[in-house]
Biopython code that builds the backbone (N, CA, C, O; Angstrom):
import numpy as np
from Bio.PDB.StructureBuilder import StructureBuilder

atoms = [
    (1, "MET", "N", (16.697, -35.416, 11.188)),
    (1, "MET", "CA", (16.872, -34.546, 9.397)),
    (1, "MET", "C", (18.663, -34.158, 8.807)),
    (1, "MET", "O", (19.657, -33.899, 9.486)),
    (2, "ASP", "N", (18.505, -34.257, 7.344)),
    (2, "ASP", "CA", (19.552, -34.403, 6.678)),
    (2, "ASP", "C", (19.715, -32.888, 6.242)),
    (2, "ASP", "O", (18.852, -32.010, 6.256)),
    (3, "TYR", "N", (21.146, -32.800, 5.820)),
    (3, "TYR", "CA", (21.458, -31.699, 5.118)),
    (3, "TYR", "C", (20.504, -30.586, 4.118)),
    (3, "TYR", "O", (20.218, -29.392, 4.214)),
    (4, "GLY", "N", (20.157, -31.819, 3.004)),
    (4, "GLY", "CA", (19.115, -31.411, 2.623)),
    (4, "GLY", "C", (17.605, -30.722, 3.055)),
    (4, "GLY", "O", (16.919, -30.027, 2.306)),
    (5, "ASP", "N", (17.378, -30.985, 4.026)),
    (5, "ASP", "CA", (15.965, -30.360, 4.771)),
    (5, "ASP", "C", (16.367, -29.235, 5.559)),
    (5, "ASP", "O", (15.524, -28.356, 5.739)),
    (6, "SER", "N", (17.693, -29.085, 6.144)),
    (6, "SER", "CA", (17.903, -28.217, 6.785)),
    (6, "SER", "C", (18.194, -27.023, 5.985)),
    (6, "SER", "O", (17.933, -25.876, 6.350)),
    (7, "VAL", "N", (19.102, -27.556, 4.165)),
    (7, "VAL", "CA", (18.854, -26.147, 4.088)),
    (7, "VAL", "C", (17.377, -25.926, 3.532)),
    (7, "VAL", "O", (16.835, -24.893, 3.926)),
    (8, "GLN", "N", (16.974, -26.377, 3.060)),
    (8, "GLN", "CA", (15.584, -25.859, 2.382)),
    (8, "GLN", "C", (14.688, -24.824, 3.368)),
    (8, "GLN", "O", (14.105, -23.813, 2.976)),
    (9, "LYS", "N", (14.735, -25.416, 4.954)),
    (9, "LYS", "CA", (14.158, -24.795, 6.037)),
    (9, "LYS", "C", (14.896, -23.138, 6.039)),
    (9, "LYS", "O", (14.121, -22.192, 5.898)),
    (10, "VAL", "N", (16.021, -22.929, 6.162)),
    (10, "VAL", "CA", (16.967, -22.189, 6.149)),
    (10, "VAL", "C", (16.605, -21.192, 4.947)),
    (10, "VAL", "O", (16.355, -19.999, 5.121)),
    (11, "LEU", "N", (16.610, -21.720, 3.936)),
    (11, "LEU", "CA", (16.254, -20.846, 2.529)),
    (11, "LEU", "C", (14.656, -20.495, 2.727)),
    (11, "LEU", "O", (14.486, -19.334, 2.354)),
    (12, "LEU", "N", (13.565, -21.021, 3.132)),
    (12, "LEU", "CA", (12.447, -20.877, 3.279)),
    (12, "LEU", "C", (12.368, -19.622, 4.017)),
    (12, "LEU", "O", (11.894, -18.667, 3.403)),
    (13, "ARG", "N", (12.727, -19.458, 5.162)),
    (13, "ARG", "CA", (12.874, -18.626, 6.470)),
    (13, "ARG", "C", (13.620, -17.354, 5.497)),
    (13, "ARG", "O", (13.041, -16.275, 5.623)),
    (14, "LYS", "N", (14.570, -17.349, 4.749)),
    (14, "LYS", "CA", (15.065, -16.032, 4.428)),
    (14, "LYS", "C", (14.288, -15.486, 3.139)),
    (14, "LYS", "O", (14.134, -14.291, 2.884)),
    (15, "ILE", "N", (13.724, -16.789, 2.199)),
    (15, "ILE", "CA", (12.572, -16.243, 1.369)),
    (15, "ILE", "C", (11.011, -15.327, 1.889)),
    (15, "ILE", "O", (10.291, -14.489, 1.346)),
    (16, "GLN", "N", (11.015, -16.005, 3.155)),
    (16, "GLN", "CA", (9.958, -15.632, 3.950)),
    (16, "GLN", "C", (10.456, -13.868, 4.186)),
    (16, "GLN", "O", (9.886, -12.939, 3.614)),
    (17, "LYS", "N", (11.378, -13.739, 4.945)),
    (17, "LYS", "CA", (12.073, -12.550, 5.402)),
    (17, "LYS", "C", (12.034, -11.304, 4.304)),
    (17, "LYS", "O", (11.628, -10.143, 4.339)),
    (18, "ALA", "N", (12.571, -12.022, 3.466)),
    (18, "ALA", "CA", (12.961, -11.244, 2.238)),
    (18, "ALA", "C", (11.426, -10.759, 1.711)),
    (18, "ALA", "O", (11.502, -9.560, 1.445)),
    (19, "GLU", "N", (10.201, -11.221, 1.493)),
    (19, "GLU", "CA", (8.832, -11.007, 1.252)),
    (19, "GLU", "C", (8.226, -10.047, 2.167)),
    (19, "GLU", "O", (7.322, -9.264, 1.874)),
    (20, "GLN", "N", (8.813, -10.175, 3.330)),
    (20, "GLN", "CA", (8.334, -9.369, 4.564)),
    (20, "GLN", "C", (8.875, -8.000, 4.382)),
    (20, "GLN", "O", (8.083, -7.088, 4.620)),
    (21, "ASP", "N", (10.005, -7.702, 4.026)),
    (21, "ASP", "CA", (10.932, -6.835, 3.471)),
    (21, "ASP", "C", (10.044, -5.941, 2.491)),
    (21, "ASP", "O", (9.554, -4.880, 2.877)),
    (22, "LEU", "N", (9.846, -6.495, 1.042)),
    (22, "LEU", "CA", (9.514, -5.958, 0.238)),
    (22, "LEU", "C", (8.050, -5.667, 0.273)),
    (22, "LEU", "O", (7.679, -4.665, -0.339)),
    (23, "LEU", "N", (7.164, -6.392, 0.898)),
    (23, "LEU", "CA", (5.954, -5.794, 1.217)),
    (23, "LEU", "C", (6.063, -3.801, 2.348)),
    (23, "LEU", "O", (5.501, -2.712, 2.235)),
    (24, "GLN", "N", (7.136, -4.420, 3.298)),
    (24, "GLN", "CA", (6.858, -3.030, 3.989)),
    (24, "GLN", "C", (7.916, -1.825, 3.282)),
    (24, "GLN", "O", (8.025, -0.797, 3.950)),
    (25, "LEU", "N", (8.619, -1.883, 2.107)),
    (25, "LEU", "CA", (9.177, -1.428, 1.357)),
    (25, "LEU", "C", (7.862, -0.767, 0.309)),
    (25, "LEU", "O", (7.576, 0.423, 0.175)),
    (26, "LYS", "N", (7.496, -1.430, -0.059)),
    (26, "LYS", "CA", (6.267, -0.975, -0.863)),
    (26, "LYS", "C", (5.559, 0.018, -0.067)),
    (26, "LYS", "O", (5.677, 1.214, -0.336)),
    (27, "LEU", "N", (4.673, -0.482, 1.104)),
    (27, "LEU", "CA", (4.262, 0.277, 2.041)),
    (27, "LEU", "C", (5.108, 1.821, 2.424)),
    (27, "LEU", "O", (4.653, 2.931, 2.697)),
    (28, "ASP", "N", (6.027, 1.492, 2.343)),
    (28, "ASP", "CA", (6.746, 3.035, 2.575)),
    (28, "ASP", "C", (7.129, 3.839, 1.321)),
    (28, "ASP", "O", (7.461, 5.013, 1.163)),
    (29, "TYR", "N", (6.958, 2.740, 0.437)),
    (29, "TYR", "CA", (6.862, 3.724, -1.088)),
    (29, "TYR", "C", (5.938, 4.439, -1.156)),
    (29, "TYR", "O", (6.065, 5.628, -1.451)),
    (30, "CYS", "N", (4.289, 3.628, -0.783)),
    (30, "CYS", "CA", (3.096, 4.218, -0.900)),
    (30, "CYS", "C", (3.275, 5.334, -0.083)),
    (30, "CYS", "O", (3.190, 6.450, -0.597)),
    (31, "ARG", "N", (3.517, 5.208, 1.146)),
    (31, "ARG", "CA", (3.699, 6.920, 2.055)),
    (31, "ARG", "C", (4.037, 7.749, 1.826)),
    (31, "ARG", "O", (3.364, 8.766, 1.991)),
    (32, "PHE", "N", (5.672, 7.779, 1.155)),
    (32, "PHE", "CA", (6.297, 8.636, 0.735)),
    (32, "PHE", "C", (6.202, 9.275, -0.121)),
    (32, "PHE", "O", (6.312, 10.501, -0.100)),
    (33, "ILE", "N", (5.851, 8.217, -1.601)),
    (33, "ILE", "CA", (5.716, 8.962, -2.832)),
    (33, "ILE", "C", (4.260, 9.411, -2.934)),
    (33, "ILE", "O", (4.036, 10.614, -3.071)),
    (34, "PHE", "N", (3.228, 8.514, -2.877)),
    (34, "PHE", "CA", (1.938, 8.735, -2.930)),
    (34, "PHE", "C", (0.974, 9.335, -1.705)),
    (34, "PHE", "O", (-0.196, 9.668, -1.899)),
    (35, "GLY", "N", (1.545, 9.407, -0.611)),
    (35, "GLY", "CA", (0.601, 9.957, 0.256)),
    (35, "GLY", "C", (-0.202, 9.071, 0.973)),
    (35, "GLY", "O", (-1.066, 9.442, 1.767)),
    (36, "LEU", "N", (0.022, 8.067, 0.750)),
    (36, "LEU", "CA", (-0.717, 7.183, 1.321)),
    (36, "LEU", "C", (-0.242, 6.403, 2.770)),
    (36, "LEU", "O", (0.857, 6.035, 3.186)),
    (37, "SER", "N", (-1.484, 6.346, 3.268)),
    (37, "SER", "CA", (-1.061, 5.419, 4.674)),
    (37, "SER", "C", (-2.386, 5.132, 5.280)),
    (37, "SER", "O", (-3.337, 5.718, 4.764)),
    (38, "HIS", "N", (-2.584, 4.475, 6.107)),
    (38, "HIS", "CA", (-3.994, 3.693, 6.734)),
    (38, "HIS", "C", (-4.578, 4.938, 7.518)),
    (38, "HIS", "O", (-3.954, 5.505, 8.415)),
    (39, "ARG", "N", (-6.184, 5.406, 6.968)),
    (39, "ARG", "CA", (-6.397, 6.798, 7.322)),
    (39, "ARG", "C", (-6.608, 7.889, 6.737)),
    (39, "ARG", "O", (-7.361, 8.789, 7.106)),
    (40, "THR", "N", (-5.717, 7.832, 5.474)),
    (40, "THR", "CA", (-5.608, 9.170, 4.492)),
    (40, "THR", "C", (-6.894, 8.967, 3.907)),
    (40, "THR", "O", (-7.500, 7.918, 3.688)),
    (41, "ARG", "N", (-7.196, 10.134, 3.697)),
    (41, "ARG", "CA", (-8.691, 10.494, 3.007)),
    (41, "ARG", "C", (-7.983, 10.686, 1.506)),
    (41, "ARG", "O", (-6.875, 10.962, 1.045)),
    (42, "VAL", "N", (-8.957, 10.452, 1.165)),
    (42, "VAL", "CA", (-8.915, 10.400, -0.756)),
    (42, "VAL", "C", (-10.051, 10.903, -1.632)),
    (42, "VAL", "O", (-11.139, 10.841, -1.059)),
    (43, "ILE", "N", (-10.072, 11.198, -2.390)),
    (43, "ILE", "CA", (-11.586, 11.348, -2.859)),
    (43, "ILE", "C", (-11.191, 10.661, -4.533)),
    (43, "ILE", "O", (-10.266, 10.742, -5.340)),
    (44, "SER", "N", (-12.492, 9.988, -4.425)),
    (44, "SER", "CA", (-13.049, 8.707, -5.671)),
    (44, "SER", "C", (-14.385, 9.384, -6.298)),
    (44, "SER", "O", (-15.369, 9.629, -5.601)),
    (45, "ASN", "N", (-14.328, 9.605, -7.408)),
    (45, "ASN", "CA", (-15.820, 10.125, -8.180)),
    (45, "ASN", "C", (-16.242, 11.135, -7.059)),
    (45, "ASN", "O", (-17.249, 10.668, -6.527)),
    (46, "GLY", "N", (-15.987, 12.000, -6.638)),
    (46, "GLY", "CA", (-16.574, 13.226, -5.563)),
    (46, "GLY", "C", (-16.506, 12.681, -4.657)),
    (46, "GLY", "O", (-15.938, 13.572, -4.026)),
    (47, "ILE", "N", (-16.626, 11.717, -3.796)),
    (47, "ILE", "CA", (-16.736, 11.441, -2.283)),
    (47, "ILE", "C", (-15.453, 11.339, -1.706)),
    (47, "ILE", "O", (-14.378, 10.751, -1.820)),
    (48, "SER", "N", (-15.739, 11.737, -1.387)),
    (48, "SER", "CA", (-14.461, 11.636, -0.073)),
    (48, "SER", "C", (-14.234, 10.272, 1.357)),
    (48, "SER", "O", (-14.705, 10.476, 2.476)),
    (49, "TYR", "N", (-13.475, 8.998, 1.018)),
    (49, "TYR", "CA", (-13.113, 8.235, 1.713)),
    (49, "TYR", "C", (-12.050, 8.241, 2.643)),
    (49, "TYR", "O", (-11.186, 9.096, 2.447)),
    (50, "VAL", "N", (-11.910, 7.477, 3.619)),
    (50, "VAL", "CA", (-11.046, 6.998, 4.488)),
    (50, "VAL", "C", (-10.457, 5.576, 4.146)),
    (50, "VAL", "O", (-11.097, 4.527, 4.215)),
    (51, "VAL", "N", (-8.844, 5.733, 3.684)),
    (51, "VAL", "CA", (-8.609, 4.524, 3.332)),
    (51, "VAL", "C", (-8.031, 3.772, 4.517)),
    (51, "VAL", "O", (-7.313, 4.044, 5.479)),
    (52, "ARG", "N", (-8.869, 2.347, 3.866)),
    (52, "ARG", "CA", (-8.719, 1.727, 4.974)),
    (52, "ARG", "C", (-7.576, 0.226, 4.652)),
    (52, "ARG", "O", (-7.206, -0.481, 5.590)),
    (53, "SER", "N", (-7.123, -0.063, 3.091)),
    (53, "SER", "CA", (-6.490, -0.728, 2.732)),
    (53, "SER", "C", (-5.980, 0.044, 1.319)),
    (53, "SER", "O", (-6.512, 0.727, 0.444)),
    (54, "VAL", "N", (-4.324, -0.591, 1.687)),
    (54, "VAL", "CA", (-3.460, -0.379, 0.430)),
    (54, "VAL", "C", (-3.160, -1.983, -0.499)),
    (54, "VAL", "O", (-2.441, -2.922, -0.159)),
    (55, "ASP", "N", (-3.911, -1.845, -1.599)),
    (55, "ASP", "CA", (-3.065, -3.637, -2.093)),
    (55, "ASP", "C", (-1.506, -3.126, -2.710)),
    (55, "ASP", "O", (-1.421, -2.800, -3.894)),
    (56, "VAL", "N", (-0.767, -3.105, -2.156)),
    (56, "VAL", "CA", (0.668, -3.142, -2.305)),
    (56, "VAL", "C", (1.037, -4.026, -3.883)),
    (56, "VAL", "O", (1.726, -3.643, -4.829)),
    (57, "GLU", "N", (0.284, -5.302, -3.696)),
    (57, "GLU", "CA", (0.115, -6.138, -4.976)),
    (57, "GLU", "C", (0.200, -5.997, -6.431)),
    (57, "GLU", "O", (0.863, -6.429, -7.373)),
    (58, "SER", "N", (-0.924, -5.069, -6.153)),
    (58, "SER", "CA", (-1.124, -3.974, -7.492)),
    (58, "SER", "C", (-0.217, -3.440, -7.797)),
    (58, "SER", "O", (-0.263, -3.321, -9.022)),
    (59, "MET", "N", (0.678, -2.997, -7.395)),
    (59, "MET", "CA", (1.425, -1.893, -8.032)),
    (59, "MET", "C", (2.144, -2.698, -9.012)),
    (59, "MET", "O", (2.176, -3.911, -8.805)),
    (60, "GLU", "N", (2.784, -2.181, -10.147)),
    (60, "GLU", "CA", (3.000, -2.433, -11.402)),
    (60, "GLU", "C", (4.536, -1.292, -11.509)),
    (60, "GLU", "O", (4.567, -0.062, -11.545)),
    (61, "ARG", "N", (5.791, -2.399, -11.539)),
    (61, "ARG", "CA", (6.957, -1.236, -12.288)),
    (61, "ARG", "C", (6.818, -0.708, -13.393)),
    (61, "ARG", "O", (6.357, -1.399, -14.301)),
    (62, "LEU", "N", (7.151, 0.574, -13.618)),
    (62, "LEU", "CA", (6.690, 1.432, -14.622)),
    (62, "LEU", "C", (8.128, 1.059, -15.776)),
    (62, "LEU", "O", (9.170, 0.582, -15.326)),
    (63, "ASP", "N", (8.034, 1.217, -16.535)),
    (63, "ASP", "CA", (9.245, 1.553, -18.033)),
    (63, "ASP", "C", (10.703, 2.692, -16.956)),
    (63, "ASP", "O", (11.904, 2.429, -17.023)),
    (64, "ASP", "N", (10.152, 3.785, -16.153)),
    (64, "ASP", "CA", (11.038, 4.441, -16.025)),
    (64, "ASP", "C", (11.551, 3.956, -14.596)),
    (64, "ASP", "O", (12.489, 4.627, -14.163)),
    (65, "GLY", "N", (11.070, 2.824, -13.715)),
    (65, "GLY", "CA", (11.641, 2.064, -12.665)),
    (65, "GLY", "C", (11.093, 2.425, -11.156)),
    (65, "GLY", "O", (11.452, 2.060, -10.037)),
    (66, "CYS", "N", (9.924, 3.424, -11.691)),
    (66, "CYS", "CA", (8.738, 3.790, -10.639)),
    (66, "CYS", "C", (7.790, 3.002, -10.604)),
    (66, "CYS", "O", (7.456, 2.542, -11.696)),
    (67, "PHE", "N", (6.970, 2.531, -9.310)),
    (67, "PHE", "CA", (5.854, 1.971, -9.402)),
    (67, "PHE", "C", (4.624, 2.467, -9.505)),
    (67, "PHE", "O", (4.280, 3.498, -8.927)),
    (68, "SER", "N", (3.931, 1.832, -10.186)),
    (68, "SER", "CA", (2.285, 2.576, -10.195)),
    (68, "SER", "C", (1.403, 2.599, -8.863)),
    (68, "SER", "O", (1.565, 1.918, -7.850)),
    (69, "ARG", "N", (0.515, 3.475, -9.106)),
    (69, "ARG", "CA", (-0.398, 3.946, -7.969)),
    (69, "ARG", "C", (-0.940, 2.575, -7.479)),
    (69, "ARG", "O", (-1.303, 1.892, -8.437)),
    (70, "PRO", "N", (-1.069, 2.096, -6.531)),
    (70, "PRO", "CA", (-2.041, 0.772, -5.784)),
    (70, "PRO", "C", (-3.243, 1.314, -5.946)),
    (70, "PRO", "O", (-3.534, 2.508, -6.020)),
    (71, "GLU", "N", (-4.201, -0.001, -6.019)),
    (71, "GLU", "CA", (-5.554, 0.160, -5.155)),
    (71, "GLU", "C", (-5.618, 0.019, -4.290)),
    (71, "GLU", "O", (-4.957, -0.737, -3.579)),
    (72, "VAL", "N", (-7.038, 1.193, -3.852)),
    (72, "VAL", "CA", (-7.010, 1.039, -2.504)),
    (72, "VAL", "C", (-8.669, 1.112, -1.879)),
    (72, "VAL", "O", (-9.511, 1.600, -2.632)),
    (73, "ALA", "N", (-8.978, 0.765, -0.906)),
    (73, "ALA", "CA", (-10.423, 0.515, -0.694)),
    (73, "ALA", "C", (-10.093, 1.346, 0.721)),
    (73, "ALA", "O", (-9.139, 1.453, 1.491)),
    (74, "GLY", "N", (-11.670, 1.951, 0.581)),
    (74, "GLY", "CA", (-12.108, 3.159, 1.859)),
    (74, "GLY", "C", (-12.992, 2.737, 2.410)),
    (74, "GLY", "O", (-13.520, 1.683, 2.056)),
    (75, "SER", "N", (-13.369, 3.384, 3.350)),
    (75, "SER", "CA", (-14.902, 3.741, 3.903)),
    (75, "SER", "C", (-15.421, 5.304, 3.382)),
    (75, "SER", "O", (-14.659, 6.255, 3.209)),
    (76, "PRO", "N", (-16.897, 5.322, 3.179)),
    (76, "PRO", "CA", (-17.229, 7.258, 3.652)),
    (76, "PRO", "C", (-16.689, 7.372, 4.447)),
    (76, "PRO", "O", (-16.506, 6.527, 5.323)),
    (77, "ALA", "N", (-16.016, 9.071, 4.366)),
    (77, "ALA", "CA", (-15.440, 9.898, 5.041)),
    (77, "ALA", "C", (-16.453, 10.107, 5.922)),
    (77, "ALA", "O", (-16.031, 10.231, 7.072)),
    (78, "ASP", "N", (-17.663, 10.193, 5.810)),
    (78, "ASP", "CA", (-18.599, 10.725, 6.517)),
    (78, "ASP", "C", (-19.297, 9.466, 7.575)),
    (78, "ASP", "O", (-20.316, 9.588, 8.255)),
    (79, "ASN", "N", (-18.549, 8.449, 7.485)),
    (79, "ASN", "CA", (-18.767, 7.271, 8.201)),
    (79, "ASN", "C", (-17.597, 6.447, 8.445)),
    (79, "ASN", "O", (-17.738, 5.227, 8.366)),
    (80, "PRO", "N", (-16.253, 7.026, 8.782)),
    (80, "PRO", "CA", (-14.919, 6.207, 8.677)),
    (80, "PRO", "C", (-14.991, 4.799, 9.510)),
    (80, "PRO", "O", (-14.345, 3.788, 9.236)),
    (81, "ASP", "N", (-15.586, 4.900, 10.201)),
    (81, "ASP", "CA", (-15.483, 3.499, 11.130)),
    (81, "ASP", "C", (-16.266, 2.660, 10.791)),
    (81, "ASP", "O", (-16.144, 1.689, 11.538)),
    (82, "ALA", "N", (-17.538, 2.406, 9.543)),
    (82, "ALA", "CA", (-17.927, 1.837, 9.044)),
    (82, "ALA", "C", (-16.855, 0.142, 8.379)),
    (82, "ALA", "O", (-15.788, 0.088, 7.767)),
    (83, "THR", "N", (-17.654, -0.817, 8.806)),
    (83, "THR", "CA", (-17.010, -1.634, 8.460)),
    (83, "THR", "C", (-16.813, -2.102, 7.093)),
    (83, "THR", "O", (-15.906, -2.873, 6.779)),
    (84, "ASP", "N", (-17.797, -1.557, 6.173)),
    (84, "ASP", "CA", (-17.981, -2.208, 4.792)),
    (84, "ASP", "C", (-17.038, -1.326, 3.959)),
    (84, "ASP", "O", (-17.215, -0.124, 4.151)),
    (85, "THR", "N", (-16.270, -1.582, 3.256)),
    (85, "THR", "CA", (-15.322, -0.552, 2.114)),
    (85, "THR", "C", (-15.480, -0.743, 0.921)),
    (85, "THR", "O", (-16.070, -1.734, 0.489)),
    (86, "VAL", "N", (-15.070, 0.007, 0.321)),
    (86, "VAL", "CA", (-15.488, 0.128, -1.327)),
    (86, "VAL", "C", (-14.359, -0.214, -1.936)),
    (86, "VAL", "O", (-13.512, -0.171, -1.044)),
    (87, "ASN", "N", (-13.979, -0.446, -2.671)),
    (87, "ASN", "CA", (-12.830, -0.637, -3.881)),
    (87, "ASN", "C", (-12.754, 0.548, -4.801)),
    (87, "ASN", "O", (-13.460, 0.643, -5.805)),
    (88, "LEU", "N", (-11.904, 1.418, -4.440)),
    (88, "LEU", "CA", (-11.827, 2.155, -5.141)),
    (88, "LEU", "C", (-10.494, 2.488, -6.452)),
    (88, "LEU", "O", (-10.197, 3.491, -7.101)),
    (89, "GLY", "N", (-9.929, 1.014, -6.386)),
    (89, "GLY", "CA", (-9.209, 0.569, -7.820)),
    (89, "GLY", "C", (-8.008, 1.657, -7.282)),
    (89, "GLY", "O", (-7.708, 1.823, -6.100)),
    (90, "VAL", "N", (-7.367, 2.393, -8.513)),
    (90, "VAL", "CA", (-6.457, 3.357, -8.817)),
    (90, "VAL", "C", (-6.968, 4.745, -8.952)),
    (90, "VAL", "O", (-6.256, 5.735, -9.116)),
    (91, "ASP", "N", (-8.720, 4.727, -8.840)),
    (91, "ASP", "CA", (-9.014, 5.928, -10.043)),
    (91, "ASP", "C", (-9.123, 7.207, -8.180)),
    (91, "ASP", "O", (-10.256, 7.588, -7.888)),
    (92, "TRP", "N", (-8.468, 7.455, -7.657)),
    (92, "TRP", "CA", (-8.520, 8.237, -6.237)),
    (92, "TRP", "C", (-7.140, 9.223, -6.656)),
    (92, "TRP", "O", (-6.245, 8.896, -7.435)),
    (93, "THR", "N", (-7.287, 10.859, -5.697)),
    (93, "THR", "CA", (-6.440, 11.467, -5.075)),
    (93, "THR", "C", (-6.750, 11.706, -3.889)),
    (93, "THR", "O", (-7.795, 11.474, -3.280)),
    (94, "LEU", "N", (-5.509, 12.329, -3.476)),
    (94, "LEU", "CA", (-5.443, 12.418, -1.797)),
    (94, "LEU", "C", (-6.076, 13.826, -2.012)),
    (94, "LEU", "O", (-5.857, 14.651, -2.899)),
    (95, "GLU", "N", (-7.086, 13.872, -0.743)),
    (95, "GLU", "CA", (-7.897, 14.789, -0.258)),
    (95, "GLU", "C", (-6.604, 16.569, -0.333)),
    (95, "GLU", "O", (-5.421, 16.681, -0.014)),
    (96, "GLU", "N", (-7.406, 17.408, -0.785)),
    (96, "GLU", "CA", (-6.691, 19.022, -0.515)),
    (96, "GLU", "C", (-6.138, 18.921, 0.812)),
    (96, "GLU", "O", (-4.949, 19.221, 0.910)),
    (97, "SER", "N", (-6.777, 18.545, 1.904)),
    (97, "SER", "CA", (-6.268, 18.824, 3.178)),
    (97, "SER", "C", (-5.470, 18.109, 3.796)),
    (97, "SER", "O", (-4.908, 18.348, 4.865)),
    (98, "ALA", "N", (-5.363, 16.715, 2.771)),
    (98, "ALA", "CA", (-4.240, 15.296, 3.286)),
    (98, "ALA", "C", (-3.046, 16.244, 2.985)),
    (98, "ALA", "O", (-3.138, 17.026, 2.039)),
    (99, "THR", "N", (-1.982, 16.205, 3.720)),
    (99, "THR", "CA", (-0.560, 16.390, 4.083)),
    (99, "THR", "C", (0.517, 15.365, 3.562)),
    (99, "THR", "O", (0.968, 14.626, 4.438)),
    (100, "ARG", "N", (0.986, 15.201, 2.345)),
    (100, "ARG", "CA", (1.959, 14.407, 1.878)),
    (100, "ARG", "C", (3.302, 14.902, 2.629)),
    (100, "ARG", "O", (3.468, 16.114, 2.764)),
    (101, "PRO", "N", (4.278, 13.979, 3.127)),
    (101, "PRO", "CA", (5.655, 14.161, 3.633)),
    (101, "PRO", "C", (6.467, 14.959, 2.399)),
    (101, "PRO", "O", (6.383, 14.783, 1.183)),
    (102, "LYS", "N", (6.924, 15.486, 2.832)),
    (102, "LYS", "CA", (7.794, 16.149, 1.690)),
    (102, "LYS", "C", (9.143, 15.550, 2.215)),
    (102, "LYS", "O", (9.490, 15.270, 3.362)),
    (103, "ALA", "N", (9.985, 15.411, 0.670)),
    (103, "ALA", "CA", (11.061, 14.703, 0.695)),
    (103, "ALA", "C", (12.408, 16.058, 1.310)),
    (103, "ALA", "O", (12.484, 17.247, 1.003)),
    (104, "ARG", "N", (13.304, 15.215, 2.254)),
    (104, "ARG", "CA", (14.147, 16.137, 2.309)),
    (104, "ARG", "C", (15.540, 15.907, 1.274)),
    (104, "ARG", "O", (15.888, 14.881, 0.688)),
    (105, "GLY", "N", (16.103, 17.107, 1.293)),
    (105, "GLY", "CA", (17.245, 17.087, 0.380)),
    (105, "GLY", "C", (18.058, 18.274, 0.053)),
    (105, "GLY", "O", (19.006, 18.178, -0.726)),
]
sb = StructureBuilder()
sb.init_structure("model")
sb.init_model(0)
sb.init_chain("A")
sb.init_seg("    ")
for serial, (resi, resn, name, xyz) in enumerate(atoms, 1):
    if name == "N":
        sb.init_residue(resn, " ", resi, " ")
    sb.init_atom(name, np.array(xyz, "f"), 0.0, 1.0, " ", f" {name:<3s}", serial, name[0])
structure = sb.get_structure()
């Protein structure tokens, strides 16, 4: 293995680690800022859903430096274990009974 291949492998590992860290940070942002996590209850078009996935790639950086709401997919709350999910896009709100973590300060 020559020096170029070695450097390439090290850089690729560092890039993959940075991408994983960014993904985790965006998931944390969704949890603490939007109150979203796996199995959170949201309402879309008057129907209650249980969140099954959060698409952090759909988040865009806004002019003020914050991120936009992510697209989510969920199962109807009356059948949360259903394997079929509905793409809710960004048209969702937290269900009133859902509690958001409060910022300390």
